[in-house]
Backbone as a chain_set.jsonl record, in Angstrom:
{"seq": "MQTTHLTDKVIPLFSTPVFVEVGKNMPDVIPQIKDLEYHNYSNRHKGGEQTTNMNILDTLPELTEWLSPFVKEYVYDVMGCDTKNDIDIPCSWVNRHKFQDKSHEHNHRNCLYSGIVYLECEPNGGDLIFTNHKFEMISPDRTHYNIYNSMKWTIRPEKGMVVMFPSDLFHFVTENVSSEIRYSLAFNMMLRGKFGNPSSFINL", "coords": {"N": [[106.199, 77.24, 109.208], [102.735, 76.761, 108.762], [100.305, 74.559, 109.999], [97.229, 72.766, 109.364], [94.429, 72.532, 111.491], [92.097, 69.992, 112.391], [89.687, 71.031, 113.126], [89.337, 73.294, 111.67], [87.225, 74.331, 109.358], [86.973, 76.09, 107.204], [89.525, 77.753, 105.606], [91.034, 80.82, 105.346], [93.019, 81.015, 103.129], [96.156, 82.369, 102.186], [95.394, 85.08, 102.432], [94.349, 88.588, 102.175], [95.291, 90.771, 104.33], [93.565, 93.376, 105.822], [93.781, 96.159, 107.789], [91.74, 97.772, 110.119], [90.883, 100.293, 112.238], [89.46, 102.499, 114.609], [91.002, 105.086, 116.021], [91.575, 106.566, 119.254], [91.603, 109.893, 120.604], [92.957, 111.339, 118.548], [95.349, 113.635, 117.363], [94.479, 117.016, 116.62], [94.94, 118.147, 113.569], [93.857, 119.624, 111.626], [93.71, 122.541, 111.42], [96.36, 123.042, 110.619], [96.695, 121.585, 108.205], [94.843, 122.696, 106.496], [95.918, 125.021, 105.535], [97.915, 124.264, 103.848], [99.781, 123.819, 100.755], [98.154, 122.76, 97.857], [97.591, 120.617, 95.0], [95.976, 119.654, 91.927], [95.188, 116.232, 91.732], [95.311, 114.749, 89.357], [94.712, 114.959, 85.794], [92.164, 114.196, 85.621], [88.689, 114.881, 85.815], [87.314, 116.26, 88.722], [88.962, 114.78, 90.441], [90.054, 115.203, 92.88], [92.399, 116.697, 95.27], [95.869, 116.886, 96.273], [98.499, 117.314, 98.692], [101.382, 119.277, 97.88], [103.65, 118.722, 99.227], [105.168, 115.735, 99.792], [106.024, 114.39, 101.968], [104.561, 114.659, 104.319], [104.096, 113.812, 106.944], [106.439, 114.335, 108.251], [106.178, 116.913, 109.059], [104.263, 116.841, 110.942], [104.576, 115.967, 113.827], [103.166, 115.157, 116.186], [100.947, 113.761, 115.214], [102.302, 111.738, 113.87], [103.491, 110.364, 116.003], [101.184, 109.477, 117.309], [100.174, 107.757, 115.358], [102.092, 105.766, 115.129], [101.948, 103.368, 116.913], [99.819, 101.932, 115.72], [100.839, 101.368, 113.181], [103.055, 99.735, 113.822], [101.713, 97.594, 115.019], [100.291, 96.525, 112.832], [102.36, 95.875, 110.931], [104.285, 94.342, 112.376], [102.829, 92.63, 114.181], [100.393, 91.739, 112.881], [101.191, 91.208, 110.16], [103.502, 89.883, 110.701], [106.203, 90.573, 110.367], [109.732, 90.678, 110.99], [111.028, 92.251, 113.862], [113.599, 93.15, 113.742], [113.931, 94.568, 111.496], [113.512, 97.878, 110.596], [110.665, 100.064, 110.331], [109.933, 102.124, 107.685], [108.605, 105.183, 106.486], [108.404, 106.269, 103.496], [106.99, 108.129, 101.993], [104.317, 110.462, 102.369], [101.156, 112.053, 102.351], [98.521, 114.533, 102.139], [95.169, 114.12, 101.212], [92.648, 115.997, 99.661], [89.289, 116.229, 99.328], [86.736, 117.786, 97.767], [83.278, 118.762, 97.232], [81.762, 116.328, 95.236], [84.188, 115.286, 94.463], [86.356, 112.482, 93.853], [88.296, 109.414, 93.839], [90.131, 107.58, 91.4], [90.431, 104.066, 90.545], [93.261, 102.425, 91.87], [96.569, 101.24, 92.801], [99.432, 101.042, 95.027], [102.811, 101.578, 94.322], [106.281, 100.473, 94.646], [106.571, 100.014, 97.389], [105.804, 98.239, 100.46], [103.54, 98.128, 102.18], [100.549, 100.082, 102.619], [98.75, 102.953, 103.889], [95.981, 104.756, 105.417], [94.824, 107.617, 107.084], [91.994, 108.996, 108.472], [91.241, 112.226, 108.679], [89.289, 114.198, 108.677], [85.972, 113.788, 107.977], [82.735, 113.185, 106.578], [79.789, 111.051, 106.927], [78.781, 110.615, 104.324], [80.881, 111.325, 102.763], [82.434, 109.934, 100.987], [83.174, 106.632, 100.245], [85.612, 104.067, 100.96], [86.677, 101.735, 98.705], [87.706, 98.491, 98.239], [89.044, 96.324, 95.754], [88.887, 93.142, 94.154], [91.159, 91.606, 92.16], [91.699, 89.087, 91.318], [91.574, 86.607, 88.908], [88.627, 85.088, 87.731], [87.716, 82.229, 86.172], [85.215, 81.097, 85.847], [82.28, 82.624, 86.88], [80.027, 82.198, 89.137], [76.525, 82.778, 89.983], [75.719, 84.371, 93.061], [74.317, 83.716, 96.268], [74.827, 85.143, 98.488], [77.294, 87.411, 99.804], [80.625, 87.429, 101.128], [83.741, 87.527, 103.042], [85.106, 85.619, 101.651], [84.232, 85.386, 98.994], [83.792, 87.843, 97.799], [84.043, 90.441, 95.342], [84.336, 93.079, 95.682], [84.877, 95.304, 98.42], [83.559, 97.316, 100.903], [84.449, 100.1, 102.875], [83.341, 102.348, 105.207], [84.48, 105.403, 105.957], [85.421, 107.077, 109.029], [86.083, 109.779, 111.272], [89.332, 109.663, 112.608], [89.793, 107.048, 111.938], [92.007, 104.417, 111.064], [93.385, 102.809, 108.344], [95.062, 100.087, 106.94], [96.953, 98.207, 104.518], [98.171, 95.672, 102.177], [100.284, 96.969, 99.631], [99.776, 96.35, 96.969], [97.105, 96.01, 96.683], [94.202, 96.858, 95.017], [92.196, 99.841, 95.003], [89.625, 102.355, 95.423], [87.986, 105.586, 95.765], [84.757, 106.637, 96.477], [82.427, 109.168, 95.325], [82.391, 112.327, 96.957], [79.602, 113.371, 98.436], [78.787, 115.093, 100.298], [78.486, 118.299, 101.972], [80.781, 119.076, 103.094], [84.358, 119.422, 103.221], [86.554, 116.745, 102.677], [89.201, 115.339, 104.404], [92.041, 113.336, 104.236], [94.888, 111.42, 105.219], [97.389, 109.874, 103.473], [99.791, 107.209, 103.309], [102.849, 105.444, 102.627], [104.585, 102.391, 103.347], [107.733, 100.875, 104.112], [110.185, 98.33, 104.669], [113.308, 98.489, 106.355], [116.749, 97.531, 106.321], [118.479, 94.361, 106.615], [117.367, 91.476, 104.948], [116.13, 88.207, 103.984], [117.462, 85.19, 102.384], [120.683, 83.59, 101.706], [120.594, 83.264, 98.874], [118.669, 85.003, 98.051], [118.999, 87.646, 98.978], [118.752, 90.916, 100.427], [119.577, 94.292, 101.125], [118.225, 97.006, 102.438]], "CA": [[105.115, 76.636, 108.411], [101.484, 76.61, 109.5], [99.545, 73.356, 109.665], [95.787, 72.9, 109.52], [93.77, 71.726, 112.508], [90.908, 69.345, 111.846], [88.498, 71.831, 113.441], [89.246, 74.413, 110.734], [86.45, 73.941, 108.186], [87.287, 77.017, 106.121], [90.802, 78.415, 105.855], [91.232, 81.957, 104.43], [94.398, 80.781, 102.715], [96.828, 83.436, 101.428], [94.442, 86.192, 102.457], [94.848, 89.958, 102.059], [94.896, 91.372, 105.606], [93.284, 94.811, 105.854], [93.68, 96.633, 109.177], [90.795, 98.882, 110.277], [90.628, 100.631, 113.641], [89.219, 103.911, 114.9], [91.835, 105.446, 117.154], [91.085, 107.593, 120.17], [92.457, 111.051, 120.909], [93.808, 111.735, 117.427], [95.669, 115.068, 117.389], [93.759, 117.843, 115.651], [95.892, 118.793, 112.66], [93.085, 120.289, 110.573], [94.155, 123.924, 111.178], [97.639, 123.047, 109.902], [96.636, 121.063, 106.839], [94.0, 123.547, 105.653], [96.736, 126.087, 104.954], [98.984, 123.7, 103.022], [99.667, 123.987, 99.303], [97.571, 121.588, 97.202], [97.483, 120.635, 93.544], [95.084, 118.619, 91.409], [95.86, 114.934, 91.708], [95.538, 114.348, 87.967], [93.885, 115.706, 84.847], [90.795, 113.693, 85.672], [87.727, 115.832, 86.375], [86.884, 115.968, 90.086], [89.805, 113.717, 90.988], [90.572, 115.57, 94.184], [93.686, 117.375, 95.358], [96.799, 116.379, 97.278], [99.531, 118.282, 99.051], [102.618, 119.241, 97.096], [104.619, 118.08, 100.127], [104.922, 114.296, 99.814], [106.539, 113.865, 103.24], [103.801, 115.533, 105.205], [104.203, 113.371, 108.328], [107.619, 114.972, 108.845], [105.764, 118.216, 109.595], [103.181, 116.592, 111.905], [105.166, 115.014, 114.777], [102.182, 114.61, 117.12], [100.175, 112.755, 114.49], [103.221, 110.625, 113.616], [103.606, 109.613, 117.261], [99.887, 108.824, 117.525], [99.999, 106.717, 114.342], [103.149, 104.757, 115.217], [101.529, 102.064, 117.451], [98.99, 101.227, 114.743], [101.745, 100.885, 112.134], [103.82, 98.608, 114.373], [100.799, 96.471, 115.209], [99.997, 95.907, 111.536], [103.548, 95.315, 110.277], [104.957, 93.331, 113.191], [101.924, 91.646, 114.781], [99.482, 91.149, 111.896], [101.929, 90.677, 109.019], [104.546, 89.0, 111.211], [107.558, 90.961, 109.965], [110.708, 90.644, 112.078], [111.285, 93.577, 114.425], [114.975, 93.575, 113.453], [113.82, 95.504, 110.374], [112.791, 99.102, 110.931], [109.606, 100.504, 109.424], [110.174, 103.447, 107.12], [107.499, 105.767, 105.718], [109.132, 107.096, 102.528], [106.174, 109.231, 101.483], [103.015, 110.666, 103.013], [100.534, 113.25, 101.786], [97.118, 114.744, 102.492], [94.19, 114.206, 100.126], [91.529, 116.903, 99.929], [88.168, 115.977, 98.421], [85.608, 118.704, 97.879], [82.016, 118.209, 96.744], [81.792, 115.514, 94.016], [85.516, 114.711, 94.203], [86.516, 111.047, 94.087], [89.585, 108.952, 93.306], [90.017, 106.437, 90.5], [91.018, 102.824, 91.057], [94.72, 102.42, 91.794], [97.301, 100.655, 93.915], [100.631, 101.813, 95.347], [104.023, 100.865, 93.914], [107.563, 100.747, 95.308], [106.414, 99.941, 98.841], [105.215, 96.974, 100.9], [102.213, 98.353, 102.742], [100.055, 101.454, 102.522], [97.772, 103.253, 104.924], [95.18, 105.974, 105.352], [94.26, 108.147, 108.326], [90.901, 109.91, 108.137], [91.388, 113.399, 109.536], [88.001, 114.904, 108.715], [85.095, 113.217, 106.949], [81.323, 112.992, 106.868], [79.358, 109.707, 106.522], [78.593, 110.551, 102.871], [82.017, 112.027, 102.167], [83.15, 109.056, 100.065], [83.573, 105.337, 100.803], [86.817, 103.4, 100.469], [86.293, 100.461, 98.096], [88.774, 97.593, 97.81], [88.596, 95.463, 94.66], [89.592, 91.872, 93.992], [91.553, 91.445, 90.761], [91.997, 87.696, 90.998], [90.768, 86.218, 87.753], [87.71, 83.964, 87.875], [87.367, 81.645, 84.886], [83.758, 80.991, 85.889], [81.766, 83.464, 87.964], [78.64, 81.785, 89.384], [75.655, 83.663, 90.746], [75.888, 84.2, 94.508], [73.169, 83.997, 97.132], [75.301, 86.116, 99.468], [78.718, 87.729, 99.68], [81.376, 87.484, 102.376], [85.168, 87.771, 102.805], [85.669, 84.564, 100.81], [83.812, 85.404, 97.59], [83.485, 89.197, 97.323], [84.924, 91.099, 94.387], [84.515, 94.429, 96.212], [84.617, 95.408, 99.857], [83.374, 98.731, 101.213], [84.704, 100.621, 104.218], [82.832, 103.714, 105.363], [85.421, 106.066, 106.859], [85.016, 108.022, 110.058], [87.21, 110.537, 111.799], [90.205, 108.888, 113.474], [89.98, 105.681, 111.442], [93.268, 104.059, 110.418], [93.262, 101.641, 107.47], [96.34, 99.683, 106.342], [96.755, 97.083, 103.611], [99.277, 95.457, 101.239], [100.261, 98.059, 98.653], [99.306, 95.922, 95.649], [95.651, 95.881, 96.708], [93.55, 97.956, 94.305], [91.149, 100.513, 95.758], [89.216, 103.671, 94.936], [87.137, 106.327, 96.698], [83.542, 107.114, 95.821], [82.214, 110.616, 95.283], [81.994, 113.07, 98.153], [78.312, 114.012, 98.185], [78.484, 115.959, 101.438], [78.834, 119.709, 101.77], [82.02, 119.314, 103.826], [85.601, 118.945, 102.606], [87.053, 115.503, 103.28], [90.66, 115.304, 104.492], [92.649, 112.076, 104.661], [96.341, 111.364, 105.059], [97.836, 108.591, 102.936], [101.223, 106.98, 103.498], [103.395, 104.158, 102.211], [105.539, 101.818, 104.297], [108.785, 99.991, 103.613], [111.081, 97.815, 105.699], [114.72, 98.815, 106.162], [117.686, 96.595, 106.93], [118.842, 93.169, 105.854], [116.473, 90.327, 105.06], [116.269, 87.218, 102.917], [118.456, 84.139, 102.587], [121.863, 83.867, 100.873], [120.332, 83.313, 97.431], [117.676, 86.05, 97.769], [119.318, 88.603, 100.044], [118.691, 92.33, 100.081], [119.852, 95.236, 102.211], [117.55, 98.249, 102.069]], "C": [[103.89, 76.422, 109.287], [100.764, 75.352, 109.038], [98.071, 73.586, 109.969], [95.278, 71.993, 110.626], [92.474, 71.167, 111.928], [89.641, 70.144, 112.124], [88.317, 73.009, 112.496], [88.503, 73.977, 109.474], [86.776, 74.802, 106.977], [88.551, 77.774, 106.495], [90.941, 79.575, 104.874], [92.675, 81.997, 103.937], [94.933, 81.928, 101.862], [95.921, 84.667, 101.312], [95.141, 87.536, 102.279], [94.431, 90.709, 103.319], [94.747, 92.891, 105.509], [93.018, 95.207, 107.306], [92.727, 97.822, 109.222], [90.562, 99.107, 111.767], [90.405, 102.134, 113.768], [89.985, 104.261, 116.17], [91.22, 106.554, 117.988], [92.108, 108.721, 120.289], [93.436, 111.395, 119.783], [94.092, 113.235, 117.513], [94.913, 115.822, 116.297], [94.769, 118.605, 114.795], [95.177, 119.557, 111.549], [93.522, 121.735, 110.357], [95.46, 124.006, 110.394], [97.477, 122.642, 108.443], [95.754, 121.91, 105.928], [94.822, 124.605, 104.921], [97.865, 125.572, 104.067], [98.74, 123.985, 101.544], [99.191, 122.677, 98.682], [97.625, 121.749, 95.684], [96.532, 119.532, 93.117], [95.838, 117.31, 91.274], [96.205, 114.496, 90.292], [94.69, 115.243, 87.072], [92.433, 115.244, 84.84], [89.882, 114.727, 86.337], [87.282, 115.36, 87.755], [87.671, 114.811, 90.699], [90.4, 114.039, 92.337], [91.929, 116.242, 94.107], [94.564, 116.691, 96.399], [97.868, 117.428, 97.542], [100.727, 118.159, 98.115], [103.742, 118.619, 97.914], [104.275, 116.602, 100.246], [105.604, 113.606, 100.994], [105.87, 114.622, 104.38], [103.892, 115.109, 106.663], [105.421, 113.966, 109.021], [107.271, 116.308, 109.488], [104.676, 118.086, 110.66], [103.646, 115.588, 112.957], [104.16, 114.396, 115.741], [101.337, 113.526, 116.454], [101.036, 111.531, 114.198], [103.356, 109.746, 114.852], [102.325, 108.852, 117.564], [99.713, 107.624, 116.597], [100.935, 105.534, 114.546], [102.701, 103.418, 115.809], [100.666, 101.256, 116.49], [99.863, 100.603, 113.653], [102.517, 99.664, 112.62], [102.933, 97.381, 114.568], [100.531, 95.76, 113.884], [101.218, 95.195, 110.96], [104.141, 94.158, 111.076], [104.015, 92.246, 113.716], [101.043, 90.951, 113.745], [100.255, 90.48, 110.765], [103.131, 89.827, 109.432], [105.954, 89.337, 110.78], [108.467, 91.019, 111.189], [111.011, 92.065, 112.553], [112.735, 94.027, 114.243], [115.001, 94.572, 112.292], [112.972, 96.696, 110.781], [111.725, 99.407, 109.885], [109.902, 101.928, 108.983], [108.922, 103.9, 106.375], [108.114, 106.737, 104.72], [108.321, 108.236, 101.942], [104.823, 109.26, 102.192], [102.452, 111.994, 102.523], [99.074, 113.342, 102.244], [96.286, 114.831, 101.22], [93.05, 115.117, 100.555], [90.447, 116.676, 98.878], [87.038, 116.939, 98.732], [84.354, 118.02, 97.325], [82.194, 117.569, 95.368], [83.195, 115.007, 93.655], [85.522, 113.228, 94.543], [87.899, 110.651, 93.598], [89.375, 107.699, 92.471], [90.677, 105.208, 91.13], [92.53, 102.826, 90.842], [95.282, 101.531, 92.901], [98.579, 101.463, 94.108], [101.871, 100.984, 95.024], [105.224, 101.279, 94.759], [107.436, 100.849, 96.828], [105.773, 98.596, 99.184], [103.764, 97.135, 101.335], [101.841, 99.824, 102.596], [98.988, 101.678, 103.582], [97.077, 104.579, 104.697], [94.745, 106.34, 106.765], [93.188, 109.162, 107.941], [90.873, 111.05, 109.152], [90.087, 114.159, 109.717], [87.122, 114.333, 107.617], [83.68, 113.092, 107.484], [80.914, 111.591, 106.4], [79.171, 109.548, 105.015], [79.708, 111.292, 102.131], [82.832, 111.196, 101.2], [83.611, 107.788, 100.747], [84.885, 104.864, 100.196], [86.412, 102.02, 99.973], [87.541, 99.691, 97.692], [88.224, 96.647, 96.75], [89.502, 94.249, 94.52], [89.892, 91.658, 92.511], [91.976, 90.018, 90.424], [91.025, 87.212, 89.924], [89.901, 85.008, 88.079], [87.326, 83.458, 86.493], [85.853, 81.512, 84.752], [83.281, 81.782, 87.095], [80.302, 83.121, 88.215], [77.841, 82.866, 90.099], [75.802, 83.348, 92.232], [74.567, 84.468, 95.222], [73.538, 85.017, 98.196], [76.794, 86.33, 99.246], [79.352, 87.818, 101.064], [82.859, 87.678, 102.05], [85.799, 86.733, 101.885], [85.354, 84.748, 99.332], [83.576, 86.799, 97.011], [84.513, 89.698, 96.324], [85.17, 92.552, 94.777], [84.219, 94.406, 97.704], [84.613, 96.886, 100.225], [83.695, 99.031, 102.671], [84.205, 102.059, 104.256], [83.703, 104.435, 106.391], [84.721, 106.896, 107.934], [86.257, 108.662, 110.65], [88.009, 109.695, 112.789], [90.442, 107.465, 113.02], [91.332, 105.537, 110.762], [93.036, 102.785, 109.619], [94.634, 101.35, 106.881], [96.159, 98.383, 105.575], [98.005, 96.873, 102.763], [99.162, 96.417, 100.06], [99.755, 97.648, 97.275], [97.791, 95.788, 95.577], [95.0, 97.104, 96.048], [92.393, 98.526, 95.13], [90.786, 101.828, 95.079], [88.296, 104.312, 95.97], [85.937, 106.868, 95.939], [83.37, 108.624, 96.029], [81.819, 111.192, 96.648], [80.695, 113.812, 97.842], [77.869, 114.84, 99.39], [78.874, 117.395, 101.105], [80.159, 120.069, 102.44], [83.225, 118.767, 103.056], [86.114, 117.74, 103.395], [88.577, 115.516, 103.24], [91.111, 113.925, 104.966], [94.149, 112.146, 104.412], [96.731, 109.967, 104.607], [99.341, 108.447, 103.132], [101.597, 105.582, 103.022], [104.458, 103.705, 103.199], [106.513, 100.875, 103.602], [109.593, 99.49, 104.794], [112.514, 98.162, 105.344], [115.593, 97.804, 106.905], [117.963, 95.418, 106.023], [117.784, 92.093, 106.05], [116.609, 89.437, 103.833], [117.258, 86.142, 103.294], [119.608, 84.366, 101.611], [121.593, 83.973, 99.375], [119.272, 84.347, 97.052], [117.795, 87.142, 98.829], [119.198, 90.036, 99.542], [118.95, 93.16, 101.327], [119.294, 96.595, 101.795], [117.755, 99.317, 103.142]], "O": [[104.001, 75.957, 110.421], [100.628, 75.106, 107.839], [97.712, 74.484, 110.731], [95.65, 70.821, 110.695], [91.838, 71.795, 111.081], [88.631, 69.963, 111.444], [87.271, 73.659, 112.508], [89.088, 73.323, 108.611], [86.847, 74.302, 105.854], [88.636, 78.364, 107.572], [90.965, 79.339, 103.666], [93.445, 82.893, 104.285], [94.265, 82.4, 100.941], [95.72, 85.211, 100.225], [96.369, 87.609, 102.237], [93.32, 91.235, 103.374], [95.692, 93.597, 105.157], [92.135, 94.652, 107.961], [92.881, 98.772, 108.455], [90.099, 98.21, 112.471], [91.077, 102.934, 113.116], [89.654, 103.79, 117.258], [90.445, 107.372, 117.492], [93.308, 108.523, 120.099], [94.6, 111.703, 120.037], [93.169, 114.025, 117.714], [94.735, 115.317, 115.189], [95.372, 119.581, 115.242], [95.819, 120.076, 110.636], [93.696, 122.138, 109.207], [95.653, 124.926, 109.599], [98.045, 123.271, 107.55], [95.9, 121.85, 104.707], [94.464, 125.031, 103.823], [98.682, 126.356, 103.586], [97.634, 124.344, 101.14], [99.754, 121.615, 98.947], [97.694, 122.861, 95.16], [96.307, 118.58, 93.864], [96.963, 117.267, 90.777], [97.274, 113.933, 90.058], [94.033, 116.169, 87.546], [91.585, 115.815, 84.154], [90.272, 115.368, 87.313], [86.918, 114.197, 87.934], [87.106, 113.966, 91.394], [91.166, 113.247, 92.887], [92.532, 116.347, 93.039], [94.067, 116.006, 97.292], [98.108, 118.313, 96.721], [101.04, 117.074, 97.624], [104.681, 118.052, 97.354], [103.206, 116.252, 100.747], [105.743, 112.383, 101.011], [106.529, 115.15, 105.277], [103.778, 115.956, 107.548], [105.438, 114.089, 110.246], [107.991, 116.782, 110.367], [104.22, 119.085, 111.216], [103.154, 114.46, 112.978], [104.287, 113.22, 116.082], [101.046, 112.497, 117.064], [100.549, 110.403, 114.272], [103.337, 108.519, 114.751], [102.371, 107.711, 118.023], [99.168, 106.596, 117.001], [100.6, 104.411, 114.17], [103.053, 102.384, 115.241], [100.768, 100.03, 116.447], [99.653, 99.457, 113.254], [102.62, 98.668, 111.904], [103.361, 96.256, 114.309], [100.545, 94.531, 113.824], [101.123, 94.039, 110.547], [104.461, 93.111, 110.512], [104.365, 91.066, 113.697], [100.951, 89.723, 113.727], [100.006, 89.318, 110.444], [103.71, 89.128, 108.602], [106.828, 88.471, 110.819], [108.028, 91.365, 112.285], [111.224, 92.967, 111.743], [113.067, 95.17, 114.558], [115.962, 95.323, 112.125], [111.847, 96.537, 111.255], [111.862, 99.055, 108.713], [110.097, 102.821, 109.807], [108.259, 103.1, 105.714], [108.329, 107.903, 105.048], [108.889, 109.209, 101.445], [104.269, 108.225, 102.561], [103.199, 112.949, 102.308], [98.48, 112.355, 102.677], [96.651, 115.526, 100.272], [92.55, 115.018, 101.676], [90.666, 116.903, 97.688], [86.458, 116.911, 99.817], [84.382, 116.835, 96.991], [82.716, 118.198, 94.447], [83.357, 114.354, 92.624], [84.781, 112.777, 95.417], [88.602, 111.468, 93.004], [88.539, 106.857, 92.799], [91.391, 105.315, 92.127], [93.015, 103.183, 89.769], [94.565, 101.125, 93.815], [98.787, 102.463, 93.422], [101.963, 99.819, 95.411], [105.195, 102.277, 95.478], [108.105, 101.662, 97.467], [105.263, 97.9, 98.305], [102.883, 96.385, 100.916], [102.705, 100.691, 102.466], [98.4, 100.731, 104.105], [97.516, 105.409, 103.902], [94.346, 105.476, 107.545], [93.452, 110.083, 107.168], [90.529, 110.862, 110.319], [89.819, 114.7, 110.79], [87.488, 114.388, 106.443], [83.461, 112.917, 108.682], [81.602, 110.996, 105.57], [79.379, 108.458, 104.482], [79.511, 111.811, 101.032], [83.816, 111.682, 100.643], [84.358, 107.846, 101.724], [85.225, 105.215, 99.066], [85.865, 101.221, 100.733], [88.345, 100.177, 96.896], [87.074, 96.216, 96.834], [90.711, 94.32, 94.737], [88.972, 91.543, 91.701], [92.547, 89.772, 89.362], [89.812, 87.393, 90.032], [90.383, 84.022, 88.637], [86.684, 84.174, 85.724], [85.283, 81.777, 83.694], [83.809, 81.632, 88.196], [79.42, 83.692, 87.574], [78.405, 83.755, 90.737], [75.988, 82.192, 92.612], [73.798, 85.343, 94.822], [72.663, 85.685, 98.747], [77.462, 85.533, 98.587], [78.714, 88.222, 102.036], [83.202, 87.964, 100.903], [86.907, 86.939, 101.39], [86.133, 84.309, 98.486], [83.197, 86.922, 95.847], [85.705, 89.414, 96.446], [86.096, 93.187, 94.272], [83.422, 93.601, 98.186], [85.547, 97.618, 99.899], [83.271, 98.315, 103.578], [84.6, 102.885, 103.433], [83.661, 104.102, 107.575], [83.59, 107.349, 107.762], [87.358, 108.125, 110.53], [87.442, 109.087, 113.697], [91.214, 106.739, 113.647], [91.756, 106.4, 109.993], [92.544, 101.793, 110.157], [95.3, 102.255, 106.378], [95.319, 97.556, 105.929], [98.82, 97.786, 102.633], [98.067, 96.65, 99.549], [99.347, 98.503, 96.49], [97.249, 95.483, 94.515], [95.222, 98.239, 96.469], [91.706, 97.803, 95.853], [91.547, 102.348, 94.264], [87.878, 103.663, 96.93], [86.085, 107.483, 94.883], [84.085, 109.249, 96.812], [81.019, 110.61, 97.381], [80.694, 114.772, 97.072], [76.708, 115.238, 99.483], [79.511, 117.661, 100.086], [80.609, 121.213, 102.37], [83.118, 117.775, 102.335], [86.101, 117.734, 104.626], [89.175, 115.682, 102.177], [90.622, 113.413, 105.973], [94.613, 112.843, 103.51], [96.433, 108.985, 105.287], [100.076, 109.435, 103.123], [100.775, 104.666, 103.016], [105.144, 104.523, 103.811], [106.168, 100.181, 102.646], [109.673, 100.167, 105.819], [112.895, 98.135, 104.174], [115.226, 97.295, 107.964], [117.714, 95.468, 104.818], [117.354, 91.829, 107.172], [117.126, 89.848, 102.794], [117.829, 86.164, 104.384], [119.519, 85.254, 100.763], [122.296, 84.703, 98.675], [119.002, 84.55, 95.868], [116.818, 87.506, 99.483], [119.502, 90.332, 98.386], [118.586, 92.774, 102.438], [119.835, 97.251, 100.904], [117.258, 100.435, 103.003]]}, "num_chains": 1, "name": "protein.A"}
């Protein structure tokens, strides 16, 4: 249990931790992923494409090894999960966004945390927007926005950036208005092993 110190004027209570870091020396997997098989993500016009292989990290061992420290830092250090439980990535895929492609608002189900690695992107290749779905009975006018009162939060991707977040957090990607194809790798995370107490126990 965490207690409050008198010096804490504002407490971001029950926050939604989003991990953002630009990693160095990311392996170049672009030649490999360009030749993969892709399909339209949905029937939506300009919704982008994704690989038919939904376990793409299994075919990219160097990238998996590079990504692993970031995943462990988020799950074990930031989120405080016990290291007795292994981190599993049950699915991973590459998103390909051509000119004017974008993704609709969504979240990820059947997992605890989700992540994105930006493999190739331009500054105007599409922003990542997180949205706050907490209901506000009254929504006053704001003089400014910050992490406490925002209903949307924008992250501008760059090559090598790793973003991770709780899977229930809604997000979407704005339109790619660059002339370059944007490649990102998305993945979901789950914990494996035994956790809980006798009345709420699970073994995954």
